[in-house]
Structures are given as structure tokens and as C-alpha cells.
C-alpha positions in Angstrom: 6.9 0.5 -36.7 3.6 1.6 -35.8 1.7 -0.8 -33.6 -1.2 -1.7 -36.1 1.5 -2.7 -38.8 3.4 -4.7 -36.2 0.3 -6.7 -34.8 -0.8 -7.5 -39.0 2.9 -9.0 -39.6 2.4 -10.8 -36.1 -0.8 -12.2 -37.6 0.5 -12.9 -40.8 3.4 -14.8 -39.4 1.2 -17.0 -37.2 2.6 -15.2 -33.9 0.6 -14.6 -31.0 1.0 -11.1 -28.9 1.0 -11.4 -25.4 0.5 -8.3 -23.0 2.5 -9.0 -20.2 1.2 -7.3 -17.0 3.4 -5.3 -14.5 2.8 -4.9 -10.9 0.6 -1.9 -10.5 -1.1 -2.0 -13.7 -4.7 -2.0 -14.1 -4.8 -5.5 -15.6 -2.7 -6.8 -12.5 -4.8 -5.1 -10.1 -8.0 -6.5 -11.5 -6.6 -10.2 -11.5 -8.0 -12.6 -9.2 -7.2 -13.0 -5.8 -7.2 -15.6 -3.0 -7.6 -15.3 0.5 -5.6 -17.7 2.5 -7.4 -18.6 5.8 -6.4 -21.1 9.1 -8.0 -21.2 12.6 -6.4 -22.9 15.4 -6.2 -26.5 15.4 -7.9 -26.7 12.0 -5.4 -28.9 10.6 -5.7 -27.2 7.2 -4.9 -24.0 5.1 -7.4 -22.9 3.0 -7.6 -20.6 -0.3 -11.1 -19.4 -1.0 -12.4 -16.9 -3.3 -13.3 -13.7 -1.5 -16.0 -12.7 -3.7 -17.9 -16.0 -3.3 -16.3 -18.1 -0.5 -15.6 -21.1 -2.9 -12.5 -22.9 -1.6 -9.9 -23.2 -4.2 -7.3 -25.1 -2.5 -6.9 -27.0 0.9 -3.5 -28.2 2.2 -2.9 -30.2 5.5 -0.8 -28.6 8.1 -0.1 -30.0 11.8 -1.2 -27.2 13.8 -2.5 -29.2 16.8 0.4 -27.8 19.3 -0.3 -23.8 18.1 -1.5 -21.9 15.4 0.9 -21.9 12.4 2.8 -19.2 10.3 1.8 -19.0 6.8 3.5 -16.4 4.0 2.4 -16.1 0.4 5.3 -14.9 -2.1 4.2 -11.4 -3.5 3.4 -13.1 -7.1 1.0 -15.6 -5.4 3.0 -18.8 -6.5 5.0 -19.9 -3.6 3.5 -20.8 0.0 5.6 -20.8 3.3 4.2 -22.7 5.8 5.8 -23.4 9.6 4.0 -25.8 11.4 4.5 -29.1 13.7 4.8 -30.1 17.0 8.2 -31.5 18.9 9.9 -30.9 15.7 9.1 -27.8 13.5 8.9 -27.6 10.0 9.3 -25.0 7.4 7.5 -25.9 3.8 7.7 -24.3 0.7 4.7 -25.0 -1.6 3.7 -24.4 -4.8 0.7 -22.6 -4.5 -1.2 -23.8 -7.6 0.0 -27.7 -7.3 0.5 -27.6 -3.7 3.8 -29.7 -4.5 6.7 -29.3 -2.4 9.5 -27.2 -3.4 11.9 -27.5 -0.4 11.4 -28.4 3.4 13.6 -27.8 6.5 13.2 -29.3 9.9 14.3 -26.7 12.9 13.1 -26.8 16.7 10.9 -24.7 19.0 9.1 -22.5 16.7 6.7 -20.2 18.6 3.3 -22.3 19.7 1.1 -19.4 20.0 -2.6 -20.5 20.8 -4.5 -17.6 19.2 -3.4 -15.5 16.4 -0.3 -14.2 15.2 1.9 -13.4 13.3 4.6 -16.0 14.1 6.4 -15.6 10.7 7.4 -12.5 8.3 8.3 -12.8 4.9 10.0 -9.6 3.4 8.2 -7.8 0.8 10.9 -8.3 -1.5 10.3 -11.9 -1.0 14.0 -12.0 0.2 13.9 -13.6 3.6 11.4 -15.3 6.1 11.6 -14.6 9.6 10.3 -17.3 11.9 9.7 -16.7 16.0 11.0 -19.2 18.0 10.8 -19.9 21.4 13.0 -22.9 23.7 10.1 -23.8 26.6 12.8 -25.4 28.4 15.1 -22.7 28.2 12.6 -19.8 28.5 14.6 -18.3 25.3 13.0 -16.3 22.6 14.7 -16.2 19.0 14.0 -15.6 15.6 15.2 -18.1 12.7 15.9 -16.6 9.2 15.4 -18.3 6.0 17.0 -17.8 2.7 14.1 -17.7 0.0 16.5 -17.8 -2.8 18.6 -20.8 -1.3 15.9 -22.5 0.3 17.7 -22.9 3.6 17.7 -21.6 7.0 21.0 -18.7 7.8 23.7 -20.5 10.1 22.7 -18.2 12.8 19.2 -16.3 13.6 18.2 -12.7 13.6 20.9 -11.4 16.1 21.5 -7.8 17.4 17.9 -7.0 18.0 17.2 -4.8 20.9 14.0 -6.4 21.8 12.7 -10.0 22.0 8.8 -9.2 21.6 9.2 -7.6 18.0 7.1 -7.1 15.2 8.1 -6.8 11.8 7.5 -4.3 8.3 9.2 -4.5 5.0 9.1 -2.5 1.6 9.7 -4.0 -1.9 13.2 -2.2 -1.7 14.4 -4.8 1.0 13.8 -2.0 4.1 13.1 -4.0 7.0 11.8 -2.2 10.1 11.3 -4.1 13.5 8.7 -2.8 15.9 9.4 -2.8 19.7 8.0 -1.6 22.9 9.2 2.2 22.7 11.0 2.2 19.4 11.3 1.4 16.1 14.4 0.1 14.6 15.9 0.1 10.9 17.7 -3.4 10.1 20.1 -4.0 7.5 22.5 -7.2 7.0 25.9 -6.1 8.5 27.3 -8.1 5.9 26.5 -10.8 3.0 29.3 -13.5 4.7 27.7 -13.1 8.2 23.7 -13.5 7.8 22.8 -13.5 11.0 24.2 -10.1 11.7 21.8 -7.7 11.3 22.6 -3.8 12.5 20.1 -0.6 12.6 19.6 2.9 14.0 16.6 3.2 16.5 14.0 5.9 16.3 12.0 6.5 19.7 8.0 5.8 19.9 5.3 6.3 22.3 4.2 3.3 22.1 5.1 0.6 24.9 2.7 -2.6 24.1 2.4 -2.2 19.9 -0.7 -4.2 18.6 -0.1 -3.8 15.0 2.0 -2.2 12.4 2.1 -1.1 8.7 4.3 0.2 6.2 3.7 1.9 2.7 5.1 -0.1 -0.2 7.8 2.5 -0.8 9.1 2.1 2.9 8.6 5.9 3.4 5.9 5.9 6.2 5.0 3.5 8.8 2.2 3.4 10.7 2.2 1.7 14.4 -0.7 1.2 16.4 -1.0 0.5 20.2 -3.9 -1.7 22.2 -6.8 0.1 23.3 -7.0 0.2 27.1 -10.2 1.6 28.8 -9.7 5.4 30.2 -6.2 5.8 28.4 -5.0 7.1 25.1 -5.4 5.0 22.2 -1.7 5.8 20.3 -1.0 6.0 16.9 2.3 6.8 15.8 3.4 7.9 12.2 7.0 7.6 11.2 8.5 9.2 8.0 11.7 8.2 6.9 14.5 10.2 8.2 12.5 11.6 11.0 14.4 11.6 14.4 11.3 10.7 16.3 7.6 9.2 15.5 4.6 11.5 15.7 1.8 10.5 17.7 -1.9 11.1 17.8 -4.5 9.7 20.3 -6.9 7.5 18.2 -9.9 8.4 20.4 -9.9 11.8 19.1 -9.3 10.7 15.7 -12.3 8.2 15.5 -14.1 10.1 18.2 -14.5 7.6 20.4 -16.2 8.1 23.8 -15.8 5.3 26.7 -14.6 1.8 26.0 -15.2 -0.6 23.1 -17.4 -3.3 24.2 -16.3 -6.8 22.9 -17.6 -9.9 24.6 -14.2 -11.7 24.4 -12.8 -9.3 26.6 -9.8 -7.2 25.8 -10.7 -5.5 22.1 -7.4 -6.2 20.3 -7.2 -3.7 17.5 -5.5 -4.1 13.9 -4.9 -1.8 11.0 -4.4 -2.2 7.4 -3.0 0.4 4.5 -4.7 0.9 1.1 -2.3 0.0 -2.0 -2.0 3.9 -2.5 -1.4 4.0 0.9 -4.1 7.2 1.1 -6.5 5.4 3.7 -5.8 3.0 6.1 -8.8 0.8 8.3 -8.5 -0.2 12.0 -10.3 -2.5 13.4 -11.3 -2.9 17.6 -14.1 -4.9 18.7 -16.9 -4.6 16.3 -16.1 -1.4 14.8 -14.4 -1.1 11.5 -12.8 2.8 10.6 -11.9 3.9 7.2 -9.1 6.8 7.8 -7.7 9.7 5.2 -4.0 9.1 6.0 -3.3 12.7 5.1 -5.9 14.6 7.0 -6.7 12.1 9.7 -10.6 12.6 9.0 -12.6 9.5 9.1 -14.3 8.8 5.8 -15.7 5.4 6.8 -17.3 3.8 9.7 -19.2 0.2 10.2 -20.6 -1.3 13.6 -21.2 -4.5 13.9 -23.5 -6.3 16.3 -20.4 -8.8 17.0 -16.5 -8.6 17.2 -14.6 -8.1 13.9 -11.0 -9.3 13.2 -7.9 -9.2 10.8 -8.9 -6.2 8.1 -7.0 -6.4 4.7 -7.2 -4.3 1.5 -8.3 -6.0 -1.9 -5.0 -5.7 -4.2 -7.4 -2.7 -6.2 -7.9 -1.0 -3.0 -11.8 -1.0 -3.9 -12.9 -3.3 -0.6 -11.8 -3.8 3.0 -12.1 -7.6 3.9 -12.5 -8.5 7.4 -14.1 -11.4 9.5 -17.0 -11.0 11.7 -17.2 -13.6 14.4 -21.1 -15.2 15.0 -22.1 -17.7 17.7 -20.5 -21.1 18.3 -17.1 -20.4 16.4 -18.9 -19.7 13.1 -17.7 -16.5 11.0 -18.6 -14.4 8.0 -16.5 -12.6 5.3 -16.9 -9.0 5.2 -16.5 -7.4 1.9 -17.0 -3.2 2.7 -16.6 -0.9 -0.6 -14.4 2.0 0.2 -16.6 4.1 -2.2 -20.1 3.4 -1.7 -19.2 1.9 1.9 -22.0 -0.9 1.2 -21.1 -4.4 2.9 -21.4 -7.5 1.0 -21.5 -10.6 3.3 -19.9 -13.9 2.3 -20.8 -17.0 4.7 -18.2 -19.3 5.7 -19.8 -22.4 7.4 -18.9 -24.8 4.5 -15.3 -24.3 5.6 -15.8 -26.8 8.4 -13.4 -23.9 10.6 -14.0 -22.8 14.4 -12.8 -19.3 14.4 -13.7 -18.6 18.0 -9.9 -18.2 18.8 -9.7 -16.0 15.9 -8.5 -16.3 11.9 -4.9 -17.4 12.5 -4.3 -16.5 9.0 -5.9 -14.0 6.7 -3.9 -13.2 4.0 -4.8 -11.8 0.8 -2.5 -12.8 -2.6 -2.9 -13.2 -6.4 -4.4 -16.6 -7.3 -1.5 -18.5 -8.9 
């Protein structure tokens, strides 16, 4: 049946034709996004419109003992928040209504004083990994939360080969642990033994990973080292199936001579990958670089007068969002166009947050 005839029949029958957005479609990418923010001891997790700074949602949290962990499902409809003091709690909330879906009490969440991440939600929305630290026993661990069944698995993540681990994941369920000196692909050993994970190791050259990002299909992973005066600034690139990650010195890629000034002391770098994986952004101190991932050429560079934190691409890839620190714990949101390189500045004073210790949470997600 031709589309025009189908539409006419639907109209005559009093039916409504609905166009459903699919992930990656133009209409889905242009849909409204929220930016979730939290700062140390702000006692709230908020969602703002990144275009205007308008507050869209506010959720009370217990973060006086340490920065919370937060994640948002890929459809933007569900929030997961890890907070608490003596007792830790994990809450699932409806992002639109803030109504609780589930809550689990546990112990020993990792109480970082600055930024995170302390949790990782896998890109397939299947698992949430919550880092723990038993201060009395000086023991590190990782609790595994089963999203579909809304409960923690009986045992945490075992058989990992490092304690100081960060995670990257893809939509197909691929999960990679980034450790000092190597990467490890993790797979559940058996559905009946949820705490047992196994994986092969791939050598890398970074002994102290600062940040990492994985393409949505899980084929390519980038791992970023810390910037240290007088030493190479390492970037590893690993493609699925390769026995070892390649390495580049970002000092050469970014044409850096000397040190990166940062009044906070050590310049803590961070990175983000564009939705189409064609470019990636790197932030360190007052610098933001945009790099072509195929040629490793710099295609954009912004230099601010004060430090910048936590880059993230908008879902359509047209802008890079980052937070610039001002005096007295104040901050502003930077919106950098990836095409024109123009910057739009959004004041954040009205949020009532002190960002002196950095943005503990900086998440771009679909509006629910």
C-alpha cells in the first residue's frame, strides 16, 4: 500500500500515525538532552538544560562523606545513585518523576573527596559496578548490581587482575577493565555464577591511567595517561583483536612544549569520544583539544584563562561541553562548536554549587 493512501485511510479511520525514533536517527539525536551535575558535598544531584542552564530536576543526596556515584540509562529514563555515609545505598529512580523504583543498602562505598568515577553503568544497561573500600580492613572491592533484577549479585567482581580499575563498555555488552600496564576484556564465566568474570589481557604502556573511552561498537579503545612534567604524555589506542595497544606521545600530537599550567597543581587530564568516533576531545589544565582520530591531527584548540574539567560531546556531536572553573568555587559551562569552533558560555552561579573540587558528576543523557 502506498504511503499517501495509508495516511489517508488512517485519517479517515480516526487513527494517529506515530513516528518512532530509533537510536542514531536524526530526530533522536536532535531530541532534548539533560546535563547531570553534582559537586562535592552539594547534597543534590541536578539536571540542567545545557543550552540555557535552566534547572530541570533536583534530587536530594547524602554526599557529605564523599562524592556520590551516578549513572543514567541510555534512554534517559532511569537514574542510579550511590550515596550514604556509614551505610551506603543504591537507588533506582524514575528520571522524569524522581519516584523510587528500587533501593538496596550495602556497606563501604568508595568515599572519594574529589571527582570519580566511583560507578560504571555498562552501555547495554545491564550492570552497574560500584567501587567499595573497607577502611577498617584496607580492602578494595567492586559490587555488581543487576539492573534487570534490581538487586546486587551474591558476590562482587572477582578474578580481576588489578584493584585500581576503571571500566569502558559497549552496547553489545563488551566490557573492558583498564588497569596499570594492561587492558582486560571481561566476560561473565557463567550466568549461574554472576561474580565470576574472566578475560584475556592486552599489554599497554600506561602505568597510571587517567581516563579512557570506547567506541560504541566496542572496536576501538583509547586510554589516556597523566600529564607529568618532563615526561611523555601517553595515549594508547587498542583495536579489537590486536595483541598489544599502540602508543603515541600526546606532546607530539598536540604540539606541547613545556608544562601545562594549572593553579590547582597537577593537571588532571580527561577525554571524550564523539558519537561517530571520528574525533576525540582532550582536556588538561586550561586547554581543550579536538583531535581527528584517524589522522591524529589537531582540528581544534581552545585555551582558557582558568582550568577546565570533564569534556562530553552532545548526542549529535555538534558541541563539546566542559566546565570551566572561576574564582571562589564558581564555574561556567562551555559549549564549543565542533564545526565553527565558537564558544558559548552558560553561567552556573544560580545552581548554588561549589565546584572548587571539580564536578563530581558530569553526564549528558536524553531528557526523560
